[in-house]
N, CA, C and O atoms as a DFTB+ gen file, in Angstrom:
636 C
 N C O
     1  1     -12.606      23.406      31.618
     2  2     -11.786      22.959      30.400
     3  2     -11.884      23.619      29.215
     4  3     -12.993      23.653      28.682
     5  1     -10.882      24.197      28.645
     6  2     -10.555      25.088      27.638
     7  2     -11.242      24.556      26.274
     8  3     -11.285      23.364      25.969
     9  1     -11.763      25.593      25.510
    10  2     -12.442      25.262      24.303
    11  2     -11.576      24.676      23.391
    12  3     -10.468      25.210      23.359
    13  1     -11.794      23.475      22.430
    14  2     -10.947      23.373      21.409
    15  2     -11.101      24.405      20.182
    16  3     -12.182      24.679      19.662
    17  1      -9.900      24.916      19.813
    18  2      -9.699      25.777      18.675
    19  2      -8.777      24.835      17.457
    20  3      -7.797      24.103      17.592
    21  1      -9.607      25.240      16.206
    22  2      -8.847      24.515      14.971
    23  2      -7.639      25.546      14.639
    24  3      -7.874      26.746      14.500
    25  1      -6.223      24.966      14.510
    26  2      -5.442      25.929      14.183
    27  2      -5.125      25.579      12.728
    28  3      -4.646      26.417      11.965
    29  1      -5.425      24.220      12.329
    30  2      -5.185      23.780      10.606
    31  2      -5.859      22.614      10.528
    32  3      -6.026      21.637      11.258
    33  1      -6.299      23.061       9.165
    34  2      -7.573      21.801       8.666
    35  2      -7.117      21.776       7.166
    36  3      -7.557      22.553       6.319
    37  1      -6.154      20.763       6.922
    38  2      -5.860      20.839       5.529
    39  2      -5.676      18.971       5.015
    40  3      -5.278      18.223       5.908
    41  1      -5.884      18.539       4.048
    42  2      -5.869      17.121       3.617
    43  2      -5.971      16.208       4.649
    44  3      -4.982      15.621       5.090
    45  1      -7.041      16.049       5.049
    46  2      -6.974      15.326       6.277
    47  2      -6.348      15.397       7.506
    48  3      -6.481      14.510       8.349
    49  1      -5.606      16.486       7.687
    50  2      -5.067      16.774       9.009
    51  2      -5.830      17.885       9.671
    52  3      -6.043      18.956       9.104
    53  1      -6.262      17.580      10.971
    54  2      -6.675      18.749      11.854
    55  2      -5.613      18.816      12.895
    56  3      -5.105      17.834      13.435
    57  1      -5.346      19.973      13.110
    58  2      -4.403      20.365      14.255
    59  2      -5.421      21.281      15.170
    60  3      -6.094      22.091      14.533
    61  1      -5.568      21.247      16.319
    62  2      -6.326      21.894      17.142
    63  2      -5.467      22.339      18.309
    64  3      -4.274      22.056      18.197
    65  1      -5.933      23.143      19.688
    66  2      -4.904      23.504      20.447
    67  2      -4.745      22.313      21.604
    68  3      -4.055      22.392      22.621
    69  1      -5.557      21.205      21.183
    70  2      -5.649      20.230      21.888
    71  2      -5.077      18.776      21.540
    72  3      -4.650      17.982      22.378
    73  1      -5.143      18.560      20.134
    74  2      -4.781      17.409      19.684
    75  2      -4.416      17.851      18.261
    76  3      -4.747      18.899      17.707
    77  1      -3.467      16.573      17.646
    78  2      -3.046      16.711      16.256
    79  2      -3.360      15.379      15.725
    80  3      -2.932      14.350      16.247
    81  1      -4.162      15.406      14.611
    82  2      -4.825      14.369      13.921
    83  2      -4.312      14.366      12.742
    84  3      -4.175      15.387      12.068
    85  1      -3.899      12.943      12.296
    86  2      -3.445      12.620      11.020
    87  2      -3.901      11.715      10.307
    88  3      -3.073      10.880       9.944
    89  1      -5.149      11.555       9.906
    90  2      -5.776      10.537       9.281
    91  2      -6.406       9.752      10.592
    92  3      -7.196      10.263      11.385
    93  1      -5.948       8.551      10.647
    94  2      -6.302       7.704      11.798
    95  2      -5.531       7.635      13.073
    96  3      -5.874       6.982      14.058
    97  1      -4.299       8.478      12.951
    98  2      -3.624       8.775      14.229
    99  2      -3.784      10.274      15.064
   100  3      -3.793      11.348      14.463
   101  1      -3.896      10.162      16.385
   102  2      -3.997      11.337      16.853
   103  2      -2.930      11.323      17.916
   104  3      -2.412      10.330      18.427
   105  1      -2.662      12.740      18.189
   106  2      -1.505      12.697      19.229
   107  2      -2.057      13.994      20.401
   108  3      -2.266      15.149      20.028
   109  1      -2.176      13.668      21.407
   110  2      -2.615      14.878      22.454
   111  2      -1.345      16.031      22.512
   112  3      -0.183      15.678      22.712
   113  1      -1.647      17.116      22.355
   114  2      -0.849      18.301      22.396
   115  2      -0.061      18.114      23.990
   116  3       1.162      18.107      24.124
   117  1      -0.772      18.011      24.804
   118  2      -0.142      17.821      26.027
   119  2       0.909      16.973      26.204
   120  3       1.753      17.088      27.093
   121  1       0.864      15.979      25.228
   122  2       1.819      14.898      25.590
   123  2       3.322      15.331      24.429
   124  3       4.380      14.707      24.503
   125  1       3.152      16.178      23.701
   126  2       4.223      16.653      22.715
   127  2       5.231      17.315      23.310
   128  3       4.800      18.162      24.091
   129  1       6.414      17.263      23.248
   130  2       7.442      17.712      23.605
   131  2       7.802      18.601      22.675
   132  3       7.818      19.810      22.907
   133  1       8.116      18.092      21.567
   134  2       8.534      19.011      20.327
   135  2       8.040      18.591      19.037
   136  3       7.199      17.692      19.013
   137  1       8.478      19.159      17.866
   138  2       7.938      18.827      16.694
   139  2       8.962      19.576      15.660
   140  3       9.299      20.760      15.671
   141  1       9.363      18.514      14.745
   142  2      10.424      19.287      13.756
   143  2      10.044      18.760      12.247
   144  3       9.383      17.724      12.175
   145  1      10.438      19.437      11.025
   146  2      10.453      18.411       9.951
   147  2      11.886      18.072       9.650
   148  3      12.898      18.758       9.795
   149  1      11.726      16.824       9.186
   150  2      12.875      16.022       8.794
   151  2      12.867      15.881       7.236
   152  3      11.856      15.495       6.649
   153  1      14.228      16.263       6.466
   154  2      14.067      15.429       4.937
   155  2      14.751      14.521       5.027
   156  3      15.821      14.405       5.624
   157  1      13.999      13.581       4.248
   158  2      14.590      12.226       3.987
   159  2      15.293      11.946       2.778
   160  3      14.770      12.149       1.683
   161  1      16.827      11.343       2.952
   162  2      17.902      11.451       1.976
   163  2      17.536      10.211       1.192
   164  3      16.610       9.455       1.483
   165  1      18.389      10.077       0.129
   166  2      18.246       9.004      -1.031
   167  2      18.917       7.570      -0.017
   168  3      19.915       7.568       0.703
   169  1      18.076       6.602      -0.264
   170  2      18.773       5.392       0.312
   171  2      19.520       4.622      -0.538
   172  3      19.639       4.989      -1.708
   173  1      20.183       3.354      -0.051
   174  2      21.071       2.698      -1.050
   175  2      20.367       2.262      -2.136
   176  3      21.000       2.270      -3.192
   177  1      19.219       1.878      -2.174
   178  2      18.579       1.175      -3.294
   179  2      18.398       2.359      -4.276
   180  3      18.503       1.994      -5.447
   181  1      18.198       3.437      -4.141
   182  2      17.827       4.724      -5.111
   183  2      19.269       4.530      -5.723
   184  3      19.478       4.224      -6.897
   185  1      20.340       4.773      -4.657
   186  2      21.632       5.113      -5.659
   187  2      22.292       3.638      -6.398
   188  3      23.256       3.681      -7.162
   189  1      21.800       2.752      -6.134
   190  2      22.105       1.411      -6.838
   191  2      21.267       1.755      -8.207
   192  3      21.811       1.821      -9.309
   193  1      20.028       1.941      -8.008
   194  2      19.201       2.243      -9.354
   195  2      19.951       3.163     -10.286
   196  3      20.004       2.983     -11.502
   197  1      20.618       4.319      -9.540
   198  2      21.356       5.208     -10.492
   199  2      22.412       4.581     -11.235
   200  3      22.644       4.791     -12.426
   201  1      23.161       3.652     -10.334
   202  2      24.326       2.899     -10.956
   203  2      23.934       2.084     -12.133
   204  3      24.616       2.111     -13.158
   205  1      22.846       1.349     -12.024
   206  2      22.559       0.484     -12.883
   207  2      22.095       1.457     -14.393
   208  3      22.437       1.257     -15.559
   209  1      21.360       2.350     -13.916
   210  2      20.914       3.084     -15.112
   211  2      22.350       3.562     -15.872
   212  3      22.433       3.368     -17.085
   213  1      23.183       4.024     -15.340
   214  2      24.577       4.501     -15.995
   215  2      25.065       3.367     -16.308
   216  3      25.638       3.529     -17.385
   217  1      25.168       2.230     -15.945
   218  2      25.898       1.168     -16.369
   219  2      25.362       0.478     -17.748
   220  3      26.157       0.025     -18.572
   221  1      23.999       0.437     -17.922
   222  2      23.457       0.206     -18.965
   223  2      23.498       1.037     -19.958
   224  3      23.630       0.618     -21.107
   225  1      23.404       2.170     -19.714
   226  2      23.632       3.479     -20.657
   227  2      24.774       3.500     -21.501
   228  3      24.794       3.868     -22.676
   229  1      25.895       3.003     -20.697
   230  2      27.172       3.206     -21.057
   231  2      27.254       2.029     -21.942
   232  3      27.412       2.304     -23.132
   233  1      27.202       1.116     -21.716
   234  2      27.273      -0.514     -22.310
   235  2      26.157      -0.388     -23.753
   236  3      26.304      -1.249     -24.620
   237  1      25.344       0.419     -23.908
   238  2      24.435       0.434     -25.008
   239  2      25.157       1.438     -25.874
   240  3      25.165       1.285     -27.096
   241  1      25.714       2.373     -25.346
   242  2      26.355       3.729     -26.021
   243  2      27.767       2.912     -26.744
   244  3      28.159       3.146     -27.887
   245  1      28.307       2.073     -25.943
   246  2      29.390       1.325     -26.586
   247  2      29.098       0.468     -27.450
   248  3      29.987       0.362     -28.295
   249  1      27.983      -0.384     -27.648
   250  2      27.545      -1.179     -28.783
   251  2      27.262      -0.037     -30.002
   252  3      27.773      -0.230     -31.106
   253  1      26.607       0.902     -29.808
   254  2      26.185       1.436     -31.005
   255  2      27.529       2.274     -31.258
   256  3      27.529       2.720     -32.406
   257  1      28.515       2.573     -30.628
   258  2      29.549       3.310     -31.137
   259  2      30.412       2.308     -31.884
   260  3      31.021       2.648     -32.899
   261  1      30.482       0.845     -31.301
   262  2      31.448      -0.204     -31.934
   263  2      30.734      -0.527     -33.476
   264  3      31.407      -0.651     -34.500
   265  1      29.390      -0.624     -33.430
   266  2      28.585      -0.717     -34.546
   267  2      29.008       0.185     -35.649
   268  3      29.367      -0.276     -36.733
   269  1      28.972       1.475     -35.398
   270  2      28.963       2.669     -36.323
   271  2      30.370       2.956     -36.724
   272  3      30.627       3.220     -37.898
   273  1      31.412       2.912     -35.686
   274  2      32.844       3.381     -36.178
   275  2      33.707       2.648     -36.312
   276  3      34.747       2.999     -36.870
   277  1      33.497       1.278     -35.783
   278  2      34.697       0.375     -35.534
   279  2      34.687      -0.597     -36.382
   280  3      35.723      -0.869     -36.989
   281  1      33.403      -1.382     -36.613
   282  2      33.065      -2.450     -37.663
   283  2      33.096      -1.967     -38.836
   284  3      32.264      -1.103     -39.115
   285  1      33.973      -2.355     -39.740
   286  2      33.797      -2.366     -41.373
   287  2      33.045      -2.786     -41.729
   288  3      33.158      -3.990     -41.497
   289  1      31.728      -2.480     -42.499
   290  2      30.341      -3.332     -43.012
   291  2      31.121      -4.161     -43.974
   292  3      30.758      -5.335     -43.914
   293  1      32.159      -3.929     -44.923
   294  2      32.618      -5.031     -45.889
   295  2      33.415      -5.931     -45.345
   296  3      33.799      -6.759     -46.171
   297  1      33.818      -6.092     -44.254
   298  2      34.604      -6.988     -43.428
   299  2      33.526      -8.303     -42.790
   300  3      32.412      -8.037     -42.338
   301  1      33.905      -9.274     -42.832
   302  2      32.565     -10.050     -41.910
   303  2      33.723     -10.876     -41.011
   304  3      34.136     -12.027     -41.157
   305  1      34.033      -9.997     -40.169
   306  2      34.735     -10.453     -38.745
   307  2      33.955     -11.249     -38.023
   308  3      34.422     -12.243     -37.466
   309  1      32.526     -10.876     -37.932
   310  2      31.791     -11.522     -36.933
   311  2      31.004     -12.362     -37.467
   312  3      30.658     -12.144     -38.628
   313  1      30.486     -13.597     -36.743
   314  2      29.971     -14.507     -37.134
   315  2      28.244     -14.162     -37.240
   316  3      27.457     -14.807     -37.934
   317  1      27.934     -13.124     -36.471
   318  2      26.637     -12.860     -36.529
   319  2      26.614     -11.530     -37.354
   320  3      27.619     -10.987     -37.812
   321  1      25.289     -11.067     -37.486
   322  2      24.909      -9.679     -38.486
   323  2      25.512      -8.798     -37.407
   324  3      25.483      -8.950     -36.186
   325  1      26.131      -7.726     -38.231
   326  2      26.676      -6.389     -37.481
   327  2      25.476      -5.784     -37.164
   328  3      25.670      -4.951     -36.279
   329  1      24.652      -5.826     -37.406
   330  2      22.986      -5.298     -36.844
   331  2      23.117      -5.438     -35.269
   332  3      22.939      -4.573     -34.412
   333  1      23.367      -6.359     -35.172
   334  2      23.002      -7.066     -33.662
   335  2      23.602      -6.243     -32.586
   336  3      23.010      -6.054     -31.524
   337  1      24.903      -5.696     -32.880
   338  2      25.563      -4.551     -32.035
   339  2      24.462      -3.153     -31.901
   340  3      24.237      -2.555     -30.848
   341  1      23.969      -2.884     -33.014
   342  2      23.083      -1.975     -33.035
   343  2      21.906      -1.935     -32.068
   344  3      21.557      -1.083     -31.251
   345  1      21.354      -3.234     -32.447
   346  2      20.002      -3.760     -31.641
   347  2      20.415      -3.733     -30.099
   348  3      19.926      -3.013     -29.228
   349  1      21.203      -4.470     -29.994
   350  2      21.910      -4.522     -28.606
   351  2      21.903      -3.278     -27.799
   352  3      21.343      -3.114     -26.715
   353  1      22.646      -2.375     -28.519
   354  2      22.971      -0.809     -27.862
   355  2      21.524      -0.256     -27.703
   356  3      21.240       0.242     -26.614
   357  1      20.675      -0.292     -28.590
   358  2      19.320       0.246     -28.453
   359  2      18.540      -0.645     -27.270
   360  3      17.853      -0.051     -26.439
   361  1      18.627      -1.548     -27.249
   362  2      17.902      -2.491     -26.065
   363  2      18.540      -1.981     -24.698
   364  3      17.811      -1.627     -23.772
   365  1      19.776      -1.959     -24.618
   366  2      20.124      -1.258     -23.415
   367  2      20.435      -0.063     -23.084
   368  3      20.957       0.303     -22.031
   369  1      20.008       0.785     -24.295
   370  2      19.706       2.358     -23.899
   371  2      18.304       2.341     -23.622
   372  3      17.888       3.235     -22.885
   373  1      17.555       1.565     -24.033
   374  2      15.894       1.447     -23.498
   375  2      16.134       1.024     -22.232
   376  3      15.506       1.711     -21.426
   377  1      16.860       0.077     -21.674
   378  2      16.756      -0.358     -20.455
   379  2      17.122       0.740     -19.348
   380  3      16.538       0.967     -18.289
   381  1      18.178       1.314     -19.855
   382  2      18.593       2.561     -19.014
   383  2      17.852       3.743     -18.972
   384  3      18.110       4.551     -18.080
   385  1      16.823       4.022     -19.928
   386  2      15.667       4.992     -19.923
   387  2      14.571       4.552     -19.029
   388  3      14.036       5.372     -18.283
   389  1      14.128       3.062     -19.058
   390  2      13.112       2.612     -18.166
   391  2      13.795       2.738     -16.833
   392  3      13.155       3.447     -16.056
   393  1      15.003       2.212     -16.311
   394  2      15.586       2.711     -14.947
   395  2      15.446       4.094     -14.799
   396  3      14.906       4.440     -13.748
   397  1      15.825       5.077     -15.658
   398  2      15.863       6.483     -15.266
   399  2      14.493       6.909     -14.788
   400  3      14.281       7.614     -13.801
   401  1      13.560       6.383     -15.629
   402  2      12.061       6.882     -15.006
   403  2      11.681       6.356     -13.747
   404  3      10.911       7.052     -13.084
   405  1      12.048       5.302     -13.290
   406  2      11.893       4.625     -11.892
   407  2      12.377       5.121     -11.040
   408  3      11.940       5.136      -9.889
   409  1      13.719       5.799     -11.567
   410  2      14.631       6.025     -10.684
   411  2      14.503       7.887     -10.200
   412  3      15.037       8.382      -9.207
   413  1      13.802       8.494     -11.044
   414  2      13.348       9.694     -11.123
   415  2      12.205       9.869     -10.235
   416  3      11.992      10.936      -9.660
   417  1      11.410       8.755     -10.107
   418  2       9.995       8.691      -9.090
   419  2      10.506       8.552      -7.530
   420  3       9.940       8.864      -6.482
   421  1      11.633       8.038      -7.751
   422  2      12.189       7.506      -6.162
   423  2      13.046       8.445      -5.763
   424  3      13.417       8.388      -4.591
   425  1      13.450       9.292      -6.445
   426  2      14.718      10.541      -6.068
   427  2      13.798      11.658      -5.478
   428  3      14.421      12.564      -4.924
   429  1      12.170      11.792      -5.491
   430  2      11.712      12.562      -4.777
   431  2      11.846      12.944      -3.413
   432  3      11.507      12.081      -2.603
   433  1      12.291      14.113      -2.925
   434  2      12.482      13.880      -1.363
   435  2      11.347      14.267      -0.756
   436  3      10.526      15.161      -0.962
   437  1      11.515      13.122       0.298
   438  2      10.311      13.276       1.095
   439  2      10.416      14.098       2.456
   440  3      11.422      13.836       3.115
   441  1       9.692      14.888       2.900
   442  2       9.423      15.601       4.304
   443  2       8.563      14.986       5.209
   444  3       7.453      14.563       4.884
   445  1       9.121      14.904       6.563
   446  2       8.310      14.163       7.406
   447  2       8.099      15.107       8.849
   448  3       8.989      15.806       9.333
   449  1       6.986      14.984       9.301
   450  2       6.837      15.884      10.627
   451  2       6.998      14.848      11.458
   452  3       6.266      13.859      11.414
   453  1       8.157      15.017      12.443
   454  2       8.615      14.229      13.405
   455  2       7.875      14.910      14.649
   456  3       7.919      16.125      14.841
   457  1       7.136      13.947      15.540
   458  2       6.688      14.439      16.897
   459  2       7.696      13.639      17.968
   460  3       8.191      12.533      17.753
   461  1       7.840      14.251      18.876
   462  2       8.381      13.831      20.082
   463  2       7.671      13.874      21.193
   464  3       7.017      14.893      21.419
   465  1       7.654      12.881      22.031
   466  2       7.167      12.901      23.316
   467  2       7.623      11.903      24.390
   468  3       8.590      11.285      23.947
   469  1       7.362      11.583      25.396
   470  2       7.837      10.471      26.187
   471  2       8.177       9.118      25.809
   472  3       9.017       8.461      26.425
   473  1       7.492       8.660      24.734
   474  2       7.579       7.737      24.320
   475  2       8.816       7.281      23.377
   476  3       9.279       6.163      23.155
   477  1       9.251       8.830      22.811
   478  2      10.462       8.908      21.666
   479  2       9.731       9.662      20.746
   480  3       8.697      10.317      20.878
   481  1      10.643       9.395      19.548
   482  2       9.937      10.197      18.305
   483  2       9.416       9.186      17.503
   484  3       9.763       8.015      17.344
   485  1       8.161      10.123      16.839
   486  2       7.150       9.352      15.903
   487  2       7.456      10.207      14.653
   488  3       7.692      11.408      14.785
   489  1       7.456       9.585      13.394
   490  2       7.115       9.972      12.515
   491  2       5.528      10.171      11.928
   492  3       5.088       9.281      11.199
   493  1       4.649      11.379      12.261
   494  2       3.485      11.322      11.950
   495  2       2.821      11.557      10.688
   496  3       1.649      11.224      10.512
   497  1       3.570      12.154       9.749
   498  2       3.163      12.471       8.566
   499  2       4.454      12.812       7.650
   500  3       5.410      13.504       7.999
   501  1       4.263      12.143       6.342
   502  2       5.052      12.521       5.134
   503  2       4.505      13.131       3.991
   504  3       3.416      12.843       3.495
   505  1       5.350      14.041       3.561
   506  2       4.727      14.361       2.173
   507  2       5.889      15.055       1.278
   508  3       6.918      15.492       1.794
   509  1       5.647      15.108       0.018
   510  2       6.660      15.803      -0.855
   511  2       6.452      17.449      -1.046
   512  3       7.044      18.193      -1.829
   513  1       5.495      17.746      -0.146
   514  2       4.941      19.159      -0.142
   515  2       5.789      19.952       1.095
   516  3       5.315      19.925       2.231
   517  1       6.560      20.380       0.933
   518  2       7.367      20.952       1.998
   519  2       6.557      22.274       2.627
   520  3       6.640      22.512       3.832
   521  1       5.926      22.949       1.909
   522  2       4.971      24.043       2.398
   523  2       4.132      23.410       3.370
   524  3       4.038      23.843       4.519
   525  1       3.419      22.237       2.888
   526  2       2.316      21.525       3.911
   527  2       2.813      21.350       5.132
   528  3       2.320      21.785       6.172
   529  1       4.156      20.477       4.978
   530  2       5.129      20.210       6.167
   531  2       5.341      21.346       6.902
   532  3       5.185      21.204       8.115
   533  1       5.669      22.493       6.489
   534  2       5.888      23.556       7.408
   535  2       4.766      24.176       8.222
   536  3       4.936      24.592       9.368
   537  1       3.496      24.220       7.506
   538  2       2.278      24.617       7.883
   539  2       1.579      23.988       9.239
   540  3       0.974      24.533      10.163
   541  1       1.972      22.384       8.926
   542  2       1.670      21.635       9.941
   543  2       2.570      21.626      11.190
   544  3       2.074      21.362      12.285
   545  1       4.135      21.962      11.031
   546  2       5.101      22.145      12.132
   547  2       4.604      23.090      13.064
   548  3       4.365      22.881      14.253
   549  1       4.419      24.510      12.212
   550  2       4.056      25.685      12.701
   551  2       2.933      25.657      13.514
   552  3       2.901      26.274      14.579
   553  1       1.817      24.855      13.013
   554  2       0.442      24.897      13.985
   555  2       0.496      23.908      15.203
   556  3      -0.174      24.064      16.224
   557  1       1.341      22.906      14.988
   558  2       1.603      22.081      16.118
   559  2       2.542      22.687      17.213
   560  3       2.234      22.531      18.394
   561  1       3.887      23.502      16.805
   562  2       4.194      24.639      17.736
   563  2       3.544      25.816      18.277
   564  3       4.024      26.457      19.212
   565  1       2.478      26.098      17.710
   566  2       1.571      27.062      17.873
   567  2       0.810      26.575      18.937
   568  3       0.617      27.347      19.876
   569  1       0.272      25.289      18.986
   570  2      -0.597      24.832      19.952
   571  2      -0.004      24.433      20.979
   572  3      -0.560      24.578      22.067
   573  1       1.211      23.862      20.896
   574  2       2.401      23.787      22.041
   575  2       2.099      25.140      23.114
   576  3       1.637      25.080      24.254
   577  1       2.540      26.408      22.313
   578  2       2.664      27.641      23.087
   579  2       1.363      27.757      23.718
   580  3       1.318      28.140      24.887
   581  1       0.352      27.486      23.120
   582  2      -1.041      27.980      23.682
   583  2      -1.360      27.204      24.633
   584  3      -1.974      27.633      25.610
   585  1      -1.018      26.004      24.516
   586  2      -0.830      25.028      25.883
   587  2      -0.237      25.621      27.114
   588  3      -0.802      25.632      28.207
   589  1       0.920      26.103      26.863
   590  2       1.814      26.412      28.055
   591  2       1.386      27.599      28.667
   592  3       1.518      27.717      29.885
   593  1       0.725      28.796      27.765
   594  2       0.715      30.009      28.110
   595  2      -0.489      29.897      28.554
   596  3      -0.750      30.901      29.218
   597  1      -1.768      28.828      28.502
   598  2      -3.230      28.758      29.134
   599  2      -2.969      28.035      30.232
   600  3      -3.977      27.827      30.906
   601  1      -1.959      27.571      30.659
   602  2      -1.878      26.410      31.976
   603  2      -1.921      27.355      33.111
   604  3      -1.161      28.319      33.204
   605  1      -2.793      27.061      33.932
   606  2      -3.085      28.087      35.317
   607  2      -2.058      27.336      36.139
   608  3      -1.747      26.145      36.163
   609  1      -1.636      28.369      36.790
   610  2      -0.575      27.955      37.772
   611  2      -1.063      27.330      38.818
   612  3      -2.213      27.549      39.199
   613  1      -0.112      26.315      39.530
   614  2      -0.882      25.497      40.930
   615  2      -0.744      26.591      42.007
   616  3       0.314      27.217      42.077
   617  1      -1.725      26.842      42.817
   618  2      -1.829      27.392      43.832
   619  2      -1.473      26.862      45.274
   620  3      -2.302      26.209      45.908
   621  1      -0.307      27.135      45.749
   622  2       0.138      26.483      47.089
   623  2      -0.951      26.949      48.313
   624  3      -0.951      28.167      48.492
   625  1      -1.940      26.127      49.242
   626  2      -2.868      26.211      49.920
   627  2      -2.081      26.167      51.074
   628  3      -2.693      26.675      52.014
   629  1      -0.776      25.695      51.434
   630  2      -0.220      25.071      52.466
   631  2       0.204      26.245      53.396
   632  3       0.428      26.175      54.605
   633  1       0.278      27.517      52.458
   634  2       1.064      28.719      53.056
   635  2       0.074      29.929      53.674
   636  3       0.571      30.937      54.177
């Protein structure tokens, strides 16, 4: 049996020539057919947050514009104080800003190590750090190549 050699050990991930360990999940290199990096795109929920942020921002901006440029302070057309539009405008802008902070955090692209074996594809690890993901993919590919090149050919004893 071949000696186990560590190819990568970083952030709780250990890749050897015999296995890939991601925290509590272990994959035998001999069962892995391929490995790749996948980049996750925005989902619908993230896009909806962006639309809500834009909507609240536009509404807030319109209220403030109406307050400062449309309503003549000397005329009392409205039944409530004209400052209510300014206050509403700032409230809507504050909501838009809050949505933006949340939206910005969810917009970060995730990169995934996807391992394929006889049972299908498995997302083994994900991170925002593309360099780490590329190191993992490279180490697993190196382990697969090491496994294939150190395999002893079968000798046919019947001939």
